[in-house]
N, C-alpha and C positions, 0 to 999 in steps of 0.2 A: 530278715525278720518281717513277718506280716504286720499289717496295721494293728490288728487285734492284739498281737503279742507286744507290740510297741506300746500300745495304750496300757496294757496290763503292767508293763515294766514301769512306765511313767507313774502309774498309780502307786506302785510299791515305793518308788523313790519319793513321791510326795508324802507318804506316811512318815518317812524319815525326816523330811523337811518340817513337818508339823510338830515334831518332838520338841518339848520344852527344856529338856536336860539330857545328860548322858544316859541315864537309866531308860528314859523313854526312847532314845535312839536305839539302844540295844534291844529293847522289847520289840520295836518296830522291825528291826533287822531279823530277829528270831522268828517273828510271825511270817516274814517273807520266806525265810529258809524252809519253814515247815511245808510250804506249798510245793517245794522241790524235793521233799523227802529227807531233809536234814534237820537235826534237832540239837546240835551242839555247836558252839562257836567260842573262840577265844580271840580277844583283840589286845595286842601288846606291842610295845616297842621291843626291838631286838638288840640287846647290848652286845657289842663286839668283844668286849673284855669283861672279866669277872663274871663268867657265865653261871657260876654257882648262885649268883644273886639275881638271876633273870626275872624271878617272880615279882621283884620290886617294881618292875616296869610294866606290869599288866594294867591295862586300861579297863577291861571288862572280861569277866570269866563266866561263861555258860557251858563249860565242859562238865561231863559227869564227875561228881565229886570224887568217887573212888579212883577214876582214871587220873585225875589231877594229883591226888595223893601219891599214886604209884609213879607217875611221871616225875614228880619232884624227888621222891625217896630214892628212885633208881638213877637219878642224875641224867635223865634222858635228854635234857636240853642240849648238853654238850655233844651228843651224838645224833641228834635228830636231823635227818637229811633234808627235811623241809626247811629247817632253820638255815642250814647252809645255803640252800638254793635261794631263799628269800633275801639273804644278805648279798647274794651275787647278782640277782636279777629282779627287776620290777615287774616282770611279766607273770600274770596269773598261771597257775599250774594245778594239776590234780595229783593225788597220791599215786594214781596209776602211772603218771609220767615219771615220778620219782622211782617207782619200783622197777622201771625199765633200765635204770642206770646201774652201773657197777657199784654196789654198796658194800661197806665193811660190815662185819658181823654185828657190831654194836648198833649200827644204823638199821639193819634188818630186824634186830630185836625190838627196836622202838615201834616199827611198823606192825610187827606181828602181835605185840602186846596190845596195841590199840584195838585189834580185832577182838580180843578177849572181852572188851568193854562195849562191844556193839558198834564200834567205829570202823566200818568196812571200807568206806570211801571218803575222801576229803578234797577240799579245794583250798588253796592258799592264795590270797590276794595281797601281795606286798605293796607297800607305798614307800618310795624313796623321796626324801625332801632334803634341801640344802641345810647344812649345819646341824643335822640331827641323825640319830641312828635310824636304820630302816624300821618300819612298823608293818604289821600284818594282821589281816583278818583271816583266821583259820577256821574253816567250816568243816563239819564232819557229821556222819550219821550212818544209818544202815542201808542207804540207797547205794547199792554196789555198781549200778550202771546209770550214767547220766549223759544226756545228749549234749553235743557241743554248743547248741543254741542256749541250753539252760546254763551251761558254764559261763557263757558270755553275759547272760542276764544277771546271774548271781555275782559275777565279778563287778559289774557296774553298780549293783545295789551295795555290795560290801565296801567298795572303794568310796562311794558316796557317804556311807555310814561312818567310815573311818575318818574321812575329811571333816565331817560334821562334828564328830566327837572331839577332834583336835581343835576345831574352832571354839567349841564350848570350853575346853580346858584352857585355852589361851585368853578367853574373854571373861571367865567367871571370877568374881571377886577381884576385879582388876583395880589395884590401888592407883591413885593418880600419879604418884612418883615412887620409884623403888628405893631411892637413896642408898644404893649399895656403897659400902665402903671400898677403899682402894684394895684392901686385902680380899674382900668378898669378890670383887671383879677379877682379881688375879686368880683366885681359886677356880672360879667358873671358867675363866679363859683356858686354864690348863686342863680342866675336866673336858672342855669342848675339844681339846687336842687329843683326848683319849687316855689321859693320865688317871691313875688311881689316886685315892686320897694319900696313900703312903708315898707314892711317887711325887705328888705335889708337895708333900711335907719335906722331902729331900731337896727339891728344886728351890723352895722358898725358905729353907732352913728353919722350919717350924715343926712342932710336934704334930703327929697325926691327929691327936685329939683336937688341937687348935684348928687344923684344916677342916675337920668334920664339923666343928662349931661354926666356922665361917660358912661352910656349905649349908648347914641347917638354917642359919640366920638369913642367908640369901634366899632360900626357898620360902621362908616366912614372909620376907619383905616383898617378894615377887608374887605371892599367892600361888605358888606352884605346888602341884600334886607330888612331884618327885624331882630328882636331880635333873633328869633329861628335860622335863618341863621347864625347870628353872633356866637351863642353858638356852632353850628355845626362846623363852620370854626375854632373857637378857640380850640375845641377838636382835630380836625384834625392836627392843627399846634402845638399841645401840649402846648398851652398857658394856658389851664385849664385841669383838669384831673378828671376822674370818681371817 
């Protein structure tokens, strides 16, 4: 990377650092993407179980609205080859990389339908952290060809934006003490182990409604945006343990 390109990259990263909240981070990221010919992005955690509810884990959505509706209505998340690869590896990759793999018909359909909405090429930048599901910044647009150097730069910017967003989520509205009850800690501990609310109810001999109530109360006490966020915060506060 030349010094000029490095300085340009640092400037783009600095715009993310200057953001005051999650929305400003996403806006700064999108402005950077436009310089490389990309105009759509989605930032989300990737649930390993209960994939029908994946949209509950979205952190920021700048996908074309019609494509987002189609993607959800068609249940594409369950068959998206990019999701599979993100869960298996933390290395950034392009949609072209995925197309070179041996894909099932349902996976091919996901990629082909994205084309219908002007998403010809994309880059996925996964982030794997301890005690949490994988997360990803998914970038897409009409730029069908992209240089390897640009992929590297976009990956750095995207990963920095994702890490910044996660820091904001972990620090916003932070209560001094969470005061989780014993049951709330037990519920989050089992959720951290990958159990569903129904499975936790069987393990703890409670109704599923009661488990969901404990889950909701824990999220409120921790100031968490969603259940995954609550689990991460509980780990960081040593309310639950690996």
